[in-house]
C-alpha positions as CSV (number, residue, x, y, z in Angstrom):
1,M,-0.1,0.0,-0.1
2,S,1.5,3.6,-0.3
3,T,0.3,6.7,0.9
4,V,-0.8,10.2,-1.0
5,E,0.4,13.9,0.3
6,K,-2.3,16.5,-0.2
7,D,-2.2,20.1,-0.8
8,N,-2.2,20.8,2.7
9,L,0.2,18.3,3.4
10,A,-1.8,15.9,5.3
11,I,-0.9,12.5,4.7
12,E,-3.5,10.4,3.3
13,Y,-2.8,6.4,4.6
14,I,-4.3,3.7,2.3
15,A,-5.4,0.4,4.4
16,Q,-7.5,-2.7,4.9
17,L,-10.3,-1.6,7.2
18,D,-12.6,-4.0,8.9
19,S,-14.9,-2.6,11.2
20,P,-18.7,-2.3,12.1
21,M,-19.3,0.5,9.6
22,I,-16.6,0.2,6.8
23,E,-15.3,-3.1,5.0
24,G,-12.6,-2.7,2.8
25,E,-10.0,-0.1,1.6
26,V,-10.2,3.2,2.8
27,K,-8.1,5.9,2.9
28,A,-7.8,7.7,6.6
29,N,-6.5,11.2,7.3
30,V,-5.8,12.4,11.2
31,G,-7.6,15.3,11.4
32,E,-7.8,17.9,14.2
33,N,-11.2,16.8,15.6
34,G,-10.9,13.3,14.7
35,L,-9.7,10.3,12.6
36,V,-11.7,10.8,8.8
37,L,-12.3,7.7,6.8
38,K,-12.8,7.9,2.8
39,V,-14.5,5.5,0.6
40,M,-15.8,5.9,-2.5
41,F,-18.4,8.9,-2.8
42,E,-18.7,8.7,0.8
43,A,-16.7,10.1,3.9
44,T,-17.1,9.9,8.1
45,E,-15.2,11.1,10.9
46,I,-14.4,9.0,14.2
47,P,-14.7,11.9,16.8
48,Y,-11.6,11.8,19.3
49,A,-13.6,12.0,22.1
50,A,-15.2,8.8,21.1
51,I,-12.4,7.0,20.6
52,R,-11.5,4.9,23.6
53,S,-8.2,2.9,23.1
54,F,-5.8,2.7,20.3
55,E,-2.8,-0.2,19.9
56,L,-0.4,-1.5,17.6
57,R,0.3,-4.9,17.1
58,D,1.6,-6.8,14.7
59,Y,1.0,-4.3,11.8
60,V,-2.2,-4.0,12.6
61,L,-3.3,-0.8,14.2
62,T,-6.8,-1.4,16.4
63,V,-9.2,1.5,17.3
64,E,-11.7,1.3,19.9
65,T,-14.3,3.6,19.6
66,D,-18.3,3.9,21.0
67,F,-19.1,2.7,17.7
68,G,-16.6,-0.8,17.9
69,A,-13.2,-1.9,16.7
70,F,-11.6,-0.4,13.5
71,R,-8.8,-2.5,12.6
72,F,-6.1,-1.6,10.4
73,S,-4.1,-3.6,8.4
74,K,-2.0,-4.3,5.4
75,M,-0.3,-1.0,5.5
76,G,3.1,-2.3,5.5
77,N,6.1,0.7,6.5
78,W,3.5,3.1,7.1
79,C,1.5,1.4,9.9
80,Q,3.8,3.1,13.0
81,P,3.5,6.4,11.4
82,F,-0.1,5.9,10.8
83,Y,0.0,5.2,14.8
84,D,2.4,8.1,15.8
85,E,0.3,10.6,14.2
86,L,-3.2,9.2,15.6
87,S,-1.5,9.1,19.0
88,S,0.2,12.5,18.6
89,S,-3.3,14.7,17.3
90,Y,-5.3,12.5,19.9
91,N,-3.1,13.7,22.8
92,G,-3.4,17.2,21.8
93,K,-7.0,17.2,21.8
94,V,-6.8,15.5,25.1
95,R,-4.1,18.5,26.3
96,K,-6.9,20.7,25.3
97,A,-10.0,19.1,27.0
98,L,-8.0,19.0,30.0
99,F,-6.8,22.8,29.7
100,V,-2.9,22.1,29.8
101,D,-1.4,25.5,28.2
102,G,1.9,26.2,27.4
103,S,5.0,23.6,27.0
104,P,5.8,20.9,29.3
105,V,9.0,21.4,31.5
106,I,9.9,17.7,31.0
107,K,8.5,14.8,28.8
108,V,9.1,11.0,30.1
109,R,7.9,7.8,29.2
110,G,7.0,4.9,31.9
111,K,4.3,3.2,33.6
112,Y,1.6,4.8,35.9
113,H,-0.2,3.5,38.9
114,L,-2.9,5.5,40.1
115,D,-6.1,4.8,42.7
116,E,-9.2,7.3,42.8
117,H,-11.5,6.5,45.4
118,G,-11.2,2.9,45.2
119,Y,-10.9,3.2,41.3
120,V,-7.7,1.6,40.2
121,A,-5.7,2.2,37.0
122,Q,-1.9,1.5,35.4
123,G,-0.2,1.2,32.4
124,D,2.0,3.0,30.2
125,A,1.6,6.4,29.1
126,E,3.7,9.6,28.4
127,I,4.0,11.7,31.1
128,Q,4.4,15.3,31.1
129,V,5.1,17.7,33.8
130,Y,3.9,21.4,33.4
131,E,4.1,24.2,35.3
132,D,0.8,23.7,37.1
133,C,0.3,20.0,36.6
134,V,1.6,16.2,36.0
135,L,-0.1,15.3,32.9
136,I,-0.6,11.2,31.8
137,L,-1.4,10.4,28.7
138,P,-1.9,6.7,28.0
139,P,-3.3,5.4,24.5
140,N,-6.8,5.2,25.8
141,D,-9.2,7.4,27.4
142,G,-7.7,7.1,30.8
143,A,-5.6,10.7,30.6
144,R,-5.2,12.6,33.8
145,R,-4.3,15.7,34.6
146,I,-3.1,16.4,38.0
147,P,-3.2,19.5,39.5
148,L,0.0,20.1,41.3
149,C,-1.9,22.7,43.7
150,F,-3.4,19.6,45.5
151,V,-0.8,17.5,46.0
152,T,0.3,17.3,49.5
153,S,3.0,14.7,49.6
154,V,6.0,13.6,47.7
155,E,7.3,9.8,48.0
156,K,10.4,8.9,46.0
157,G,11.6,5.5,46.0
158,D,14.8,3.9,44.9
159,F,12.7,3.8,41.4
160,T,9.1,5.4,42.0
161,Q,7.3,9.0,42.6
162,S,4.2,9.0,44.2
163,L,2.1,12.4,44.7
164,Q,-1.1,12.6,47.3
165,L,-3.6,14.6,46.4
166,D,-5.7,16.2,49.6
167,T,-8.6,14.6,47.7
168,E,-7.4,11.2,48.4
169,E,-6.3,10.2,45.1
170,R,-2.6,9.0,44.9
171,Y,-0.3,8.3,41.5
172,T,2.9,6.3,41.7
173,F,5.4,6.3,38.4
174,E,7.9,4.2,38.0
175,K,10.5,2.7,35.5
176,L,11.6,5.9,34.1
177,G,14.5,4.6,33.7
178,Y,17.5,7.9,33.1
179,D,14.3,10.0,33.7
180,T,13.6,8.9,37.0
181,E,15.5,11.9,38.8
182,P,15.0,14.4,36.5
183,F,11.5,14.3,36.5
184,A,11.3,14.4,40.3
185,D,13.4,17.2,40.1
186,A,10.5,18.8,37.6
187,I,8.0,18.5,39.7
188,A,9.6,19.8,42.9
189,E,10.6,23.0,40.7
190,Q,6.9,23.4,40.2
191,L,6.0,23.0,43.4
192,H,8.2,25.7,44.6
193,L,7.2,28.0,42.1
194,L,3.3,27.7,42.4
195,R,3.8,28.1,46.2
196,E,5.9,31.6,45.2
197,K,2.9,32.4,43.1
198,T,0.2,31.5,46.0
199,L,2.4,33.6,48.1
200,R,2.7,36.8,46.3
201,A,-1.4,36.7,45.7
202,I,-1.9,36.1,49.0
203,K,0.2,39.1,50.5
204,A,-1.3,41.3,47.8
205,I,-5.3,40.4,49.2
206,D,-3.5,41.5,52.6
207,P,0.2,42.9,52.9
208,S,0.1,42.8,56.8
209,L,0.5,39.2,57.0
210,T,3.4,37.8,58.6
211,P,5.9,35.3,56.8
212,Q,4.3,32.4,58.6
213,Q,1.0,33.6,58.2
214,A,1.3,33.5,54.9
215,F,3.0,30.2,54.3
216,V,0.0,28.8,56.8
217,I,-2.6,30.4,54.5
218,A,-0.4,29.6,51.2
219,K,-0.9,25.7,52.3
220,K,-4.9,25.9,52.9
221,M,-5.3,28.2,49.8
222,P,-3.0,26.8,47.0
223,K,-3.3,28.7,44.0
224,G,-6.3,30.6,45.8
225,V,-8.4,27.6,46.3
226,A,-11.6,27.9,48.4
227,A,-11.3,27.4,52.3
228,P,-12.9,27.6,55.5
229,V,-13.3,32.0,56.3
230,G,-12.9,30.9,59.6
231,S,-10.0,28.3,59.2
232,L,-8.4,31.5,57.7
233,A,-9.2,33.9,60.7
234,A,-7.9,30.9,62.9
235,V,-4.3,32.1,61.3
236,A,-4.9,35.2,60.4
237,P,-7.8,37.4,61.2
238,S,-6.9,40.4,59.0
239,F,-6.7,38.2,55.8
240,A,-10.0,36.8,56.5
241,S,-11.4,40.2,57.6
242,A,-9.6,41.4,53.7
243,L,-11.4,38.6,52.1
244,E,-14.5,39.6,53.6
245,K,-13.9,43.2,52.9
246,R,-14.3,42.4,49.5
247,I,-17.2,40.8,49.3
248,H,-19.0,43.3,50.9
249,S,-17.7,45.8,48.2
250,S,-18.9,43.1,45.6
251,R,-22.8,42.9,44.0
252,S,-23.0,40.1,46.2
253,R,-22.9,41.5,49.5
254,K,-26.6,41.1,50.3
255,E,-26.7,37.3,49.3
256,Y,-23.6,37.0,51.4
257,E,-25.2,38.2,54.7
258,I,-28.1,36.2,54.1
259,F,-25.9,32.9,53.4
260,K,-24.2,34.0,56.8
261,T,-27.9,33.3,58.7
262,I,-28.3,29.7,57.1
263,C,-25.3,28.2,58.4
264,D,-22.4,29.4,60.4
265,P,-20.6,31.7,59.0
266,A,-17.3,29.8,59.6
267,R,-17.9,26.9,57.8
268,I,-18.1,29.2,54.5
269,W,-15.4,28.6,52.3
270,V,-13.9,31.6,50.2
271,G,-11.9,31.5,47.3
272,F,-10.4,33.6,45.1
273,R,-8.1,33.8,41.3
274,A,-5.6,36.5,40.8
275,F,-5.8,37.1,37.2
276,D,-2.5,38.7,35.7
277,E,-2.8,37.5,32.1
278,K,-5.5,37.0,29.6
279,K,-7.3,34.3,28.8
280,D,-10.1,32.9,26.6
281,T,-13.5,33.4,28.0
282,E,-16.1,30.8,27.6
283,N,-17.2,31.9,24.0
284,G,-13.9,31.6,22.5
285,T,-12.5,35.4,22.7
286,E,-10.0,36.8,24.7
287,E,-10.3,39.6,27.4
288,E,-8.2,41.1,30.0
289,L,-8.8,40.0,33.2
290,Q,-9.2,42.5,36.1
291,S,-6.0,42.6,38.5
292,E,-8.4,41.8,41.3
293,G,-9.4,38.9,40.3
294,M,-12.5,36.8,41.0
295,L,-14.2,35.5,44.3
296,W,-16.6,32.6,44.8
297,L,-18.4,30.7,47.8
298,I,-19.6,27.3,48.9
299,V,-21.5,27.6,51.6
300,P,-23.5,24.6,53.4
301,G,-26.9,23.9,53.6
302,Q,-28.5,23.2,57.3
303,R,-28.9,19.6,56.1
304,G,-25.7,18.6,55.5
305,D,-26.0,17.0,52.5
306,T,-27.0,20.1,50.4
307,A,-24.6,23.2,49.4
308,A,-25.4,26.6,47.3
309,V,-22.2,28.0,45.0
310,E,-22.3,31.6,44.3
311,F,-19.5,33.1,41.9
312,I,-18.9,36.3,42.9
313,V,-19.5,38.2,39.2
314,A,-19.0,41.8,37.6
315,E,-22.7,44.4,38.2
316,E,-22.9,44.0,34.3
317,E,-22.6,40.0,34.1
318,S,-25.8,37.8,34.9
319,A,-25.7,35.9,37.6
320,A,-26.8,33.2,39.6
321,T,-26.5,30.7,42.9
322,F,-25.4,26.8,42.1
323,I,-27.6,24.5,44.3
324,Y,-25.9,21.0,44.8
325,K,-27.2,17.6,46.8
326,F,-24.7,15.4,47.2
327,R,-23.5,12.0,49.3
328,G,-21.3,12.5,52.0
329,D,-20.3,15.3,54.2
330,F,-20.0,19.0,53.0
331,D,-16.0,19.5,53.5
332,G,-15.5,16.7,51.3
333,F,-17.7,18.4,48.7
334,A,-16.1,21.3,48.7
335,R,-12.7,20.0,48.2
336,S,-14.0,17.9,45.3
337,F,-15.8,21.5,43.8
338,N,-12.2,22.8,44.5
339,R,-10.8,20.4,42.1
340,A,-13.4,20.2,39.5
341,L,-13.4,24.0,39.2
342,E,-9.3,24.1,38.8
343,A,-9.8,21.6,36.2
344,I,-11.8,23.2,33.8
345,S,-9.8,26.2,34.1
346,F,-12.5,27.9,35.9
347,R,-15.0,27.4,32.7
348,R,-18.4,27.2,34.8
349,E,-20.3,26.5,31.4
350,V,-18.9,22.8,31.7
351,I,-20.1,22.3,35.4
352,R,-24.1,23.4,33.8
353,L,-24.4,21.6,31.0
354,S,-26.7,18.9,30.9
355,D,-25.4,15.6,29.7
356,G,-27.5,15.7,26.7
357,A,-25.7,18.9,25.5
358,L,-22.2,17.6,26.4
359,Q,-23.7,14.8,23.2
360,K,-23.3,17.7,20.7
361,P,-20.2,18.0,18.5
362,E,-19.7,21.8,19.7
363,Y,-18.7,20.2,23.9
364,A,-16.9,17.6,22.5
365,T,-14.0,19.0,24.3
366,Y,-15.5,19.6,27.5
367,A,-16.9,15.8,27.1
368,M,-13.5,14.5,27.3
369,A,-12.9,16.7,30.1
370,V,-15.5,15.2,32.6
371,S,-15.1,11.7,31.4
372,R,-11.2,12.1,32.7
373,N,-12.0,13.9,36.2
374,P,-13.9,11.7,38.7
375,A,-13.9,14.8,40.8
376,L,-15.9,16.9,37.9
377,Q,-18.4,13.9,37.8
378,F,-19.0,14.1,41.2
379,V,-20.0,17.6,41.5
380,R,-21.5,17.3,37.8
381,G,-23.6,14.2,39.1
382,S,-24.7,16.5,42.4
383,F,-25.9,19.4,41.0
384,A,-29.6,20.4,41.6
385,G,-30.3,23.5,40.3
386,R,-30.0,27.5,40.0
387,V,-31.6,30.4,41.4
388,I,-31.3,33.2,38.9
389,H,-30.3,36.6,40.8
390,A,-33.9,38.3,39.7
391,S,-34.5,40.3,42.7
392,I,-32.7,39.7,46.1
393,K,-36.5,38.7,47.4
394,S,-37.1,36.0,45.6
395,W,-33.4,34.7,45.3
396,Q,-33.7,34.9,49.2
397,K,-37.1,32.3,48.5
398,G,-34.9,30.1,46.0
399,V,-32.4,29.3,48.2
400,L,-33.9,29.2,51.5
401,T,-35.8,26.4,49.6
402,Y,-33.2,24.2,48.4
403,L,-30.8,24.9,51.6
404,K,-33.1,25.5,54.8
405,D,-34.7,22.4,56.9
């Protein structure tokens, strides 16, 4: 078999295909969003969101999908380049789905083992370290983005490296060969830089903090994730007051006062995100972010299995309070919400979209993010409704319906 160079420099691979959809000779292109298959007078695409795994063995490339298995054969020496291009493009889409930006500090290959609340998986993968995460890229839909801000401990064995997260997940890497030490050093360096960045953001909120107070708060709020007001006040009353001052100067000041009548104010979790650069908005455009950043609240309901999440947005933005009903305790939910929000780079739309909407082609990237993040799945599964900010009276009535006994 042979290949043909197209005008746009994309390679067209010719193979024998055995699949539920197509039998016989097919031309295949590795596209940006999926694998494009062409036969006489027809063309179809297998979206990357529908690919579950791919494996090259004995000159046969098998791609497992939601539609069944696609087996490409009789490609000769072009089988490996086809696999390599598919792997590269697929992983590029996965990086986009997991909101991983920039270039990796280091790339290694090895084995991984993950334990996520009883779900265990392992395998071979490419492993990449970025400034804020470690990315596991196996040849299947099991990719993971491990946010460094939630790492609570790092354990080094003779030839292993393990990361423990505050939400109890554990990730272990081994058989990295000569890359074992450089990999460990890269993680240590990025953790150090992340802590420095968090310290600067915290000091910007409250310049009066002592070095010890700033250090402790940075551990409680890595990258500005939400933490209980009471625990922050116990470390530095001035810092908790500075956060509350920002809330009182926002459009959510009345809502905050109502929240404090529903629960012990010390149990309300407050988070902040400091913006110092441009980012893409949910509709794909780029906007300059305000230097004061963003605040949000996670508020416990009275029954113990409900919570409200309030994003404190600009006056001109439409707003709604997100309501959740979950299994387990409130603090566990709040930690999972922290994890989910960080994983989607604060794109709140991913949380509120219905399962049906996620099946639409325009949300394929979001669907890939959801399938690869257990915390995001938990938060989405706990979503109970929204209370629109029409008027303070109607908003209060709606919130109390969910949160009070």
